[in-house]
GUBAZA-236756 format. One record per residue (C-alpha): residue in three letters; z negated, y, x negated. Coordinates in steps of 0.001 Angstrom, whole numbers, padded with zeros to 6 digits, always signed. Each point is the difference from the previous one (the first is absolute). Example, Ala and Ser with C-alpha at 12.3 -4.5 7.8 and 13.67 -1.06 7.14 Angstrom:
BEGIN
Ala-007800-004500-012300Ser+000660+003440-001370
END
This chain:
BEGIN
Met-126173+066574-091626Gly+002684-000268+001481Ala+003722-001632-000266Pro+002294+002161-001974Ala+002266+001917+002329Asp+003764-001715+000203Pro+002052+002343-002132Ser+003225-000181+002624Ser-002400+001580+003128Val-001274+002834-002363Val+003389+000915-001166Arg+001254-000134+003904Asn-003431+001930+000826Val+000287+002672-002643Phe+003567+000793+001030Thr-000777+000103+003353Ala-002851+002434-000290Leu+002304+002598-001948Ser+003021-000393+002055Gly+001087+002701+002122Arg-002849+002507-000258Ala-000909+002705-002406Lys-001239-001216-003495Ser-002268+002005-002113Arg-000393-001235-003679Asp-003498-000878+000936Ala+000945-001955+003083Ile+002539-001905-002560Arg-002702-000987-001957Thr-001915-001466+002489Tyr+002157-002831-000092Val+001811+000193-003293Ala-001882-000253-003149Asp+003062-000312-002162Ala+000393+003769-001356Glu+003540+000062-000560Leu+000707-001551+003577Ala-002383+002463+001488Asp+001787+002896-001901Glu+003700-001452+001275Leu-001331-000097+003458Ala-001587+003407-000265Asp+003429+001406-001392Phe+001860-001579+002634Glu-002209+001082+002892Ala+000575+003821-001278Ala+003863-000640+000141Phe+000063-002182+003148Pro-003354+000934+002055Ser-001103-002471+002331Phe+002550-002861-001382Thr-000155-003524+001715Val-000393-003255-002030Arg+001715-002823+001665Val-001259-003691-001548His+002829-002384+000567Asp-001309-002834-001961Val-003454-000536-001764Phe-000941-002900-002072Gly-003253-000655-001974Ala-001554-002549-002613Gly-003330+000434-001760Asn-000914+003927-000197Arg+003874+001183+000398Ala+002405+000404+002413Val+003660+000859+000054Ala+001130+002310+002984Arg+003524+001027+001250Leu-000498+003422+001433Thr+002557+002798+001164Ile-001451+003285-000428Arg+001675+002793+002450Gly-000702+003761+000569Val+001553+003350+000399His+000936+002207-003498Arg-002161+002840+000744Gly-001671+000801-003480Glu+001489-000006-003423Phe+000508-003196-001685Met+000781-000274-003956Gly+001435+003295+000371Val+002358-000534+003259Pro-000864+002667+002260Pro-000872-001081+003894Ser+003357-001316+001784Gly-001617-000775+003258Arg+001581-003391-000423Thr-001417-003073+001382Val-000255-002849-002564Glu-000929-003463-000758Leu-001091-001821-003341Pro-000176-003588-000130Val-002720-000858-002328Leu-000941-003591-001287Gly-003599-000158-001626Ile-002591-001947-001757Tyr-003640+001044+000719Glu-003409-000979-001279Val-002591+000362+002372Asp-003905+000388-000403Gly-001749+000010+003101Glu+001543+002013+002330Arg+001993+002249-002100Ile+003364-000510-002325Ser-001358-000119-003073Arg+003247-000103-002422Ala+003568-000027+001112Trp+003473-000637-001352Thr+002873+001483+002163Gln+003692+000404+000092Gly+002043+002432+002394Asp+003430+000665+000627Thr-000570+003666-001649Leu+003761+000302-000360Ser+000391-000509+003720Leu-002577+002480+000709Phe+001372+002775-002169Trp+003424-000729+001846Gln-001612+000438+003296Ile-001603+003398-000985Gly+003166+001560-001404Gly-001738-000444-003648Leu+003307-001394-001332Pro+003074+001783-000870Ala+003106-000668+002412Ser+002204-002476-001670Ser+003694+001299-000439Ser+002880-002246+000147Ser+003150+000414-001481Ser+003550-001161+001220
END
């Protein structure tokens, strides 16, 4: 039996493999066992096809890694009720990922969704009063 996979390398490899190409739900499940994360990535792919993931930092211990990522894509499909805007967006994400073998088995993530909705025009314009 080989040594356990380094969680930092696994997380970096998963996001590198998924970045910048079309991602079917099945392709995502090849790398991600966590159903919630796989669904989130598939939903994001539907709205921002072939989105890219830049891994800025990743640190691991045991079977977990923490990663700071930026997801970038063009809003070409409906996202949480917001019609396609054609705008390019960037979503910073911080996540803790548990790995099993070469897959992400669990994930706890936090992204700047308020900024994302602002970027795609999903927030009402602010009004200022003088």
